[in-house]
C-alpha positions in Angstrom: -0.3 0.1 0.2 1.5 3.5 -0.6 1.4 6.5 1.1 -1.4 8.1 -0.7 -3.5 4.5 -0.2 -2.4 4.5 3.4 -3.3 8.4 3.8 -6.7 9.2 5.7 -8.7 11.5 4.3 -10.9 13.6 6.3 -14.2 14.0 6.2 -15.9 17.1 5.3 -19.1 19.0 5.4 -20.3 17.4 1.4 -18.9 14.2 2.1 -20.5 12.9 4.9 -24.6 13.9 5.2 -25.9 16.6 6.8 -27.8 14.3 9.7 -24.3 12.3 9.9 -22.7 15.6 10.6 -25.6 16.6 13.1 -25.4 13.3 15.2 -21.9 14.1 15.9 -22.6 17.7 16.6 -25.3 17.2 19.5 -23.9 15.4 22.0 -21.4 18.5 22.1 -23.7 21.0 22.5 -25.0 22.3 26.2 -28.4 21.4 27.2 -30.9 24.0 27.9 -32.6 23.8 31.5 -35.4 25.2 30.1 -36.0 23.5 27.5 -39.1 21.0 27.4 -38.1 19.8 23.7 -34.6 20.3 22.3 -32.8 19.4 19.3 -34.2 16.6 17.0 -38.0 18.0 15.9 -38.7 20.3 13.9 -38.5 22.8 16.4 -37.8 23.2 20.1 -40.3 24.0 22.7 -39.2 26.0 25.5 -40.5 26.8 29.1 -41.5 30.7 29.7 -42.3 31.1 33.3 -42.5 34.6 33.1 -44.6 34.7 30.5 -42.5 36.8 27.9 -39.2 36.1 26.1 -36.3 38.2 25.6 -35.4 37.5 21.7 -31.9 38.4 20.3 -30.2 37.5 16.9 -26.9 37.8 15.6 -24.0 37.1 12.7 -20.4 36.7 12.3 -18.9 36.3 9.0 -15.7 35.4 7.5 -13.8 38.8 6.3 -15.6 41.7 8.1 -16.4 39.5 11.8 -13.8 37.0 12.0 -10.7 35.5 10.0 -10.1 31.7 10.0 -6.1 32.2 10.4 -7.1 34.0 13.6 -9.6 32.3 15.6 -9.6 28.8 15.9 -13.3 27.0 15.7 -13.9 26.6 19.7 -12.9 30.5 19.6 -15.5 30.9 16.9 -18.0 29.0 18.8 -17.1 30.5 22.3 -17.6 34.0 20.5 -20.5 33.5 18.8 -22.2 32.4 22.2 -20.8 35.1 24.1 -21.5 38.2 22.0 -25.5 36.9 21.9 -25.6 35.9 26.0 -24.3 39.9 26.2 -27.4 41.3 24.3 -30.2 39.4 26.3 -28.0 40.2 29.7 -28.1 44.0 28.5 -32.0 43.4 29.2 -31.8 42.7 32.4 -32.3 39.1 31.6 -30.9 35.5 32.3 -30.1 33.5 28.7 -32.2 30.7 28.7 -31.3 29.1 25.0 -29.4 29.5 21.8 -30.2 28.7 18.0 -27.2 28.3 16.1 -27.0 28.0 12.0 -23.8 27.6 10.3 -23.3 27.7 6.6 -19.6 26.8 5.5 -17.8 25.8 2.5 -18.3 22.0 1.1 -14.8 21.0 2.2 -14.9 22.3 5.7 -14.3 19.6 7.7 -16.3 18.1 10.4 -13.9 18.7 13.0 -14.1 22.2 12.4 -18.2 22.1 13.7 -16.8 20.0 16.1 -15.0 22.6 17.6 -17.4 25.4 17.4 -19.7 23.4 19.2 -17.3 22.9 21.9 -17.0 26.8 21.9 -20.5 27.0 22.3 -20.5 24.6 25.1 -17.7 25.9 27.2 -19.4 29.4 27.1 -22.8 28.2 27.8 -21.5 27.0 31.0 -18.8 29.7 32.1 -20.9 32.4 31.5 -24.3 31.5 31.9 -25.0 28.0 33.2 -28.5 26.6 32.3 -28.4 28.2 29.0 -27.7 25.5 26.1 -28.8 24.9 22.3 -31.8 24.0 21.4 -31.8 23.3 17.5 -30.3 25.2 14.4 -29.4 24.7 10.8 -26.3 23.4 8.8 -25.9 24.7 5.3 -23.4 24.9 2.3 -22.0 28.6 1.5 -18.5 29.5 -0.1 -18.3 31.9 3.1 -18.6 30.5 6.7 -21.5 32.7 8.3 -22.4 31.7 11.9 -25.5 33.1 12.9 -27.2 32.7 16.4 -30.4 33.7 18.2 -30.5 33.9 21.9 -33.5 33.6 24.1 -33.4 34.7 28.1 -36.0 35.0 30.7 -36.8 38.5 32.9 -37.8 36.4 35.8 -40.5 38.8 36.9 -38.0 42.3 36.2 -39.1 44.4 34.1 -36.8 44.9 30.8 -33.9 47.7 30.8 -34.3 49.4 28.2 -31.8 52.2 26.3 -34.1 55.0 27.1 -34.8 54.6 30.5 -31.9 57.0 31.7 -32.6 60.2 33.7 -30.9 63.4 34.6 -28.9 62.8 37.6 -28.4 58.9 37.2 -25.0 57.4 37.3 -23.6 56.1 34.7 -21.6 52.5 35.4 -20.1 49.8 33.2 -19.0 46.3 34.2 -16.3 44.2 31.5 -13.1 45.1 29.8 -13.2 48.6 28.3 -10.9 49.0 25.1 -9.1 45.5 25.8 -10.3 43.9 22.4 -10.3 46.7 20.3 -6.0 46.5 21.4 -6.2 42.5 20.6 -7.4 43.6 17.0 -4.7 46.2 16.4 -2.4 43.8 17.4 -3.7 41.0 14.9 -3.7 43.6 12.0 -0.3 44.5 13.0 1.7 41.5 13.6 -0.5 38.7 12.1 -0.4 39.4 8.6 2.0 38.2 5.7 4.0 40.9 3.9 1.1 41.4 1.4 -1.8 42.3 4.5 -3.4 39.0 4.3 -4.2 36.7 7.9 -1.5 34.8 8.9 -1.7 31.8 11.3 1.6 31.5 12.1 2.5 35.4 13.0 -1.2 35.1 15.3 0.4 32.2 17.3 3.3 34.3 18.0 1.2 37.4 18.4 -0.8 35.2 21.2 2.5 34.3 22.9 3.4 37.9 23.3 0.1 39.6 24.0 -2.1 36.6 25.5 -4.5 38.5 27.3 -5.3 41.1 24.8 -5.7 38.4 22.1 -8.1 36.7 24.0 -10.6 39.6 24.8 -10.8 39.8 20.9 -11.1 36.1 20.2 -12.6 34.9 23.3 -13.8 37.7 25.0 -15.3 37.1 28.7 -18.5 39.4 28.9 -19.9 39.6 32.4 -23.3 38.1 31.8 -24.6 37.7 35.3 -24.2 41.4 35.9 -27.1 41.6 34.0 -30.0 40.6 36.3 -27.4 42.3 39.1 -28.1 45.9 37.2 -32.1 45.1 37.1 -32.3 44.0 40.6 -30.4 47.3 41.5 -32.8 49.5 39.6 -31.2 50.2 37.0 -32.3 52.8 34.4 -31.1 52.3 30.9 -28.4 49.5 29.9 -26.7 47.8 26.8 -24.0 45.9 25.6 -21.1 47.7 24.4 -19.9 46.1 21.3 -19.8 49.4 19.1 -17.0 51.0 21.7 -18.1 53.0 25.1 -18.8 56.8 23.3 -20.8 54.9 20.5 -23.0 53.0 22.7 -23.1 55.4 25.5 -24.5 58.4 22.8 -27.0 55.7 22.0 -28.5 55.7 25.9 -28.0 59.3 25.3 -30.2 59.7 22.2 -32.6 57.1 23.2 -33.1 58.5 26.6 -33.2 62.5 25.5 -30.4 63.1 28.1 -26.9 63.8 28.3 -24.1 61.1 29.1 -20.8 62.8 30.7 -17.8 60.5 31.3 -15.1 61.1 33.4 -12.1 60.5 30.9 -9.9 59.9 34.4 -12.3 56.7 35.5 -11.6 55.6 32.0 -8.0 54.0 32.6 -4.7 55.1 31.0 -5.8 54.9 27.3 -8.9 56.9 27.2 -9.2 57.2 23.7 -9.1 53.2 22.9 -11.5 52.7 26.0 -13.8 55.3 24.1 -13.6 54.0 20.7 -12.7 50.4 21.2 -15.4 47.8 20.6 -16.4 44.0 21.0 -15.2 44.2 24.8 -19.2 43.0 25.1 -19.3 44.7 28.9 -22.3 46.2 30.2 -23.2 50.3 30.3 -25.8 51.4 32.5 -27.4 54.0 34.2 -28.7 53.8 38.0 -30.5 56.4 40.4 -28.0 58.1 42.2 -28.8 56.8 45.7 -29.1 53.1 44.0 -26.5 50.7 45.6 -24.2 49.3 42.4 -23.6 45.5 41.9 -19.9 45.3 42.7 -19.0 44.1 39.3 -20.0 47.9 38.0 -17.7 50.8 38.3 -19.3 54.7 38.1 -17.3 56.2 34.8 -19.9 59.5 34.5 -23.0 60.9 35.2 -26.5 61.5 33.2 -27.0 65.4 32.7 -29.5 67.2 30.7 -28.2 67.0 26.9 -30.8 66.1 24.8 -28.6 63.0 22.9 -25.3 64.8 23.5 -22.6 62.6 25.0 -19.8 65.0 26.6 -16.0 63.8 28.3 -15.4 65.5 31.4 -18.0 68.2 30.2 -16.6 68.6 26.8 -19.2 67.8 24.2 -17.5 64.7 22.3 -18.2 63.2 18.6 -18.7 59.3 19.3 -16.6 57.4 17.5 -16.8 53.3 17.5 -16.3 50.5 15.8 -17.0 49.4 12.5 -16.5 45.9 11.0 -17.1 47.2 7.4 -14.8 50.1 7.8 -11.4 49.1 5.5 -12.9 46.2 4.7 -11.7 44.7 1.7 -14.4 42.8 0.3 -12.5 39.4 0.9 -13.5 36.8 2.9 -10.6 36.6 5.0 
């Protein structure tokens, strides 16, 4: 037998049936505590003890949202879960279930999907215990796309909207600020080849030199439990900081018809990175001035009059935030 005959051809998406792939994935996925009927039928059935659902959805597309040369399948699954869990948390709800749809090139190895499933499982276990994957879809496409729909339970709480901030409230934040943007900047600077294309070998070297910042971009750890804590503490407005603190603070200001004045000293040493960097997925919230803030939140500003205006140290500030399409050349990654 020659080497060619002895070589094992890995299973790919088009080499095996969808049913066979899903049979390998289901055991790796996390179960949802609130699922009355999970994967296997045409649809899942979830318990709704509160009588209401929080629902959100988000896509990650190879090119503008991630690069396979930089992210492992496990990290893709983790980030796909984390970014949706944080949106549920920002409403003051506890995440309960995810539905995940993946489209990928036909020659994608099944082990890639297994890695994504493992990342989904570990992110749910670490960030939102009891939340699980209750269904989804698998298809073929020239560009890998991961779409997640997340559900959450308000537990009798009112949803915390962007529109409830009032003058006199304090502005507080839970989670990292600017670290994911710093990690992305390092990847674009140090993990590309001479033609500017993503390079896996250089990315591995960058991970060794800057592990915390690279992980903040590729495997974020948003403070999911802080969402319900904020709601219980009386948060008047809240959102997930995905597009940068300044950009998202301005969203609260506009929705609430108030001003938001951020304290530069409270933002740390790299103020510009904290203001403009995106994808940390921390929680930005406003609270009544006499509220007892959960320990995970720190005060970074106050709500003023201003009809949608953002200030930094009392000076009007033009918000600049994360835009995944800015500078993207249209190449899949």
